[in-house]
BALUMDO-248471 format. One record per residue (C-alpha): residue number from 1; x, y, z. Coordinates in steps of 0.05 Angstrom, whole numbers, plus 5000, padded with zeros to 4 digits. Layout:
BEGIN
{nr:NUM; u:X; v:Y; w:Z}
...
//
This chain:
BEGIN
{nr:1; u:0627; v:6801; w:2153}
{nr:2; u:0571; v:6771; w:2115}
{nr:3; u:0588; v:6701; w:2097}
{nr:4; u:0529; v:6683; w:2040}
{nr:5; u:0547; v:6617; w:2030}
{nr:6; u:0541; v:6603; w:2101}
{nr:7; u:0481; v:6640; w:2099}
{nr:8; u:0450; v:6591; w:2047}
{nr:9; u:0477; v:6534; w:2082}
{nr:10; u:0438; v:6549; w:2143}
{nr:11; u:0374; v:6563; w:2106}
{nr:12; u:0382; v:6497; w:2069}
{nr:13; u:0381; v:6459; w:2147}
{nr:14; u:0324; v:6506; w:2172}
{nr:15; u:0279; v:6476; w:2120}
{nr:16; u:0300; v:6404; w:2113}
{nr:17; u:0296; v:6408; w:2193}
{nr:18; u:0219; v:6431; w:2179}
{nr:19; u:0205; v:6376; w:2128}
{nr:20; u:0233; v:6317; w:2166}
{nr:21; u:0196; v:6343; w:2228}
{nr:22; u:0135; v:6346; w:2187}
{nr:23; u:0140; v:6272; w:2154}
{nr:24; u:0163; v:6246; w:2217}
{nr:25; u:0136; v:6279; w:2280}
{nr:26; u:0082; v:6231; w:2272}
{nr:27; u:0124; v:6171; w:2285}
{nr:28; u:0139; v:6203; w:2348}
{nr:29; u:0204; v:6232; w:2317}
{nr:30; u:0215; v:6305; w:2328}
{nr:31; u:0274; v:6353; w:2281}
{nr:32; u:0296; v:6414; w:2314}
{nr:33; u:0357; v:6465; w:2308}
{nr:34; u:0396; v:6498; w:2347}
{nr:35; u:0431; v:6565; w:2326}
{nr:36; u:0476; v:6576; w:2354}
{nr:37; u:0518; v:6662; w:2353}
{nr:38; u:0579; v:6679; w:2373}
{nr:39; u:0597; v:6617; w:2423}
{nr:40; u:0676; v:6620; w:2454}
{nr:41; u:0698; v:6561; w:2428}
{nr:42; u:0781; v:6533; w:2404}
{nr:43; u:0756; v:6568; w:2337}
{nr:44; u:0759; v:6632; w:2364}
{nr:45; u:0827; v:6630; w:2410}
{nr:46; u:0866; v:6585; w:2368}
{nr:47; u:0911; v:6614; w:2323}
{nr:48; u:0889; v:6649; w:2248}
{nr:49; u:0823; v:6634; w:2284}
{nr:50; u:0755; v:6673; w:2291}
{nr:51; u:0788; v:6717; w:2334}
{nr:52; u:0843; v:6741; w:2300}
{nr:53; u:0806; v:6742; w:2234}
{nr:54; u:0766; v:6787; w:2272}
{nr:55; u:0825; v:6823; w:2302}
{nr:56; u:0850; v:6838; w:2239}
{nr:57; u:0809; v:6863; w:2205}
{nr:58; u:0793; v:6908; w:2260}
{nr:59; u:0863; v:6933; w:2270}
{nr:60; u:0856; v:6914; w:2335}
{nr:61; u:0881; v:6848; w:2385}
{nr:62; u:0832; v:6784; w:2393}
{nr:63; u:0813; v:6806; w:2456}
{nr:64; u:0794; v:6877; w:2437}
{nr:65; u:0767; v:6856; w:2383}
{nr:66; u:0719; v:6801; w:2410}
{nr:67; u:0695; v:6854; w:2459}
{nr:68; u:0683; v:6901; w:2406}
{nr:69; u:0640; v:6846; w:2376}
{nr:70; u:0597; v:6834; w:2430}
{nr:71; u:0580; v:6900; w:2446}
{nr:72; u:0577; v:6944; w:2387}
{nr:73; u:0586; v:6911; w:2318}
{nr:74; u:0535; v:6867; w:2336}
{nr:75; u:0517; v:6874; w:2417}
{nr:76; u:0497; v:6824; w:2455}
{nr:77; u:0439; v:6836; w:2504}
{nr:78; u:0475; v:6792; w:2553}
{nr:79; u:0537; v:6834; w:2542}
{nr:80; u:0579; v:6762; w:2545}
{nr:81; u:0597; v:6716; w:2489}
{nr:82; u:0565; v:6651; w:2490}
{nr:83; u:0597; v:6585; w:2520}
{nr:84; u:0594; v:6515; w:2497}
{nr:85; u:0551; v:6499; w:2550}
{nr:86; u:0497; v:6554; w:2543}
{nr:87; u:0499; v:6515; w:2477}
{nr:88; u:0496; v:6439; w:2511}
{nr:89; u:0442; v:6457; w:2554}
{nr:90; u:0393; v:6482; w:2499}
{nr:91; u:0410; v:6417; w:2469}
{nr:92; u:0407; v:6375; w:2525}
{nr:93; u:0333; v:6407; w:2541}
{nr:94; u:0304; v:6387; w:2470}
{nr:95; u:0317; v:6312; w:2463}
{nr:96; u:0289; v:6303; w:2541}
{nr:97; u:0227; v:6287; w:2552}
{nr:98; u:0213; v:6354; w:2577}
{nr:99; u:0216; v:6372; w:2502}
{nr:100; u:0167; v:6329; w:2477}
{nr:101; u:0114; v:6385; w:2440}
{nr:102; u:0178; v:6418; w:2407}
{nr:103; u:0180; v:6402; w:2344}
{nr:104; u:0202; v:6445; w:2274}
{nr:105; u:0233; v:6502; w:2318}
{nr:106; u:0295; v:6543; w:2313}
{nr:107; u:0329; v:6559; w:2377}
{nr:108; u:0374; v:6611; w:2369}
{nr:109; u:0427; v:6609; w:2433}
{nr:110; u:0460; v:6678; w:2413}
{nr:111; u:0456; v:6724; w:2475}
{nr:112; u:0400; v:6767; w:2434}
{nr:113; u:0452; v:6790; w:2378}
{nr:114; u:0393; v:6772; w:2333}
{nr:115; u:0332; v:6805; w:2364}
{nr:116; u:0274; v:6764; w:2321}
{nr:117; u:0199; v:6778; w:2330}
//
């Protein structure tokens, strides 16, 4: 399920964020990107949402489809789909004084679905 439009938009946002960091970090403005992976939100659970779309593509019900994606198609190292709070905690850290040295970075919150080097 590759979406080239989404991929192009995401890459553009990363580039803009790094440019903003280069331009404005000297003035005390930091720029980072948080990239959530599968996160169990209403987008997955509402009728016709991502869960149903995945289920239709796999020929199964919503819960089995999401389970297959998490464990087989795009295995999550954490073995669970993310929750909105998982992403919110990263954002809370980034806007806190604890992250004062963090800028021009991408924070991937995907349960290890796309391991990076």
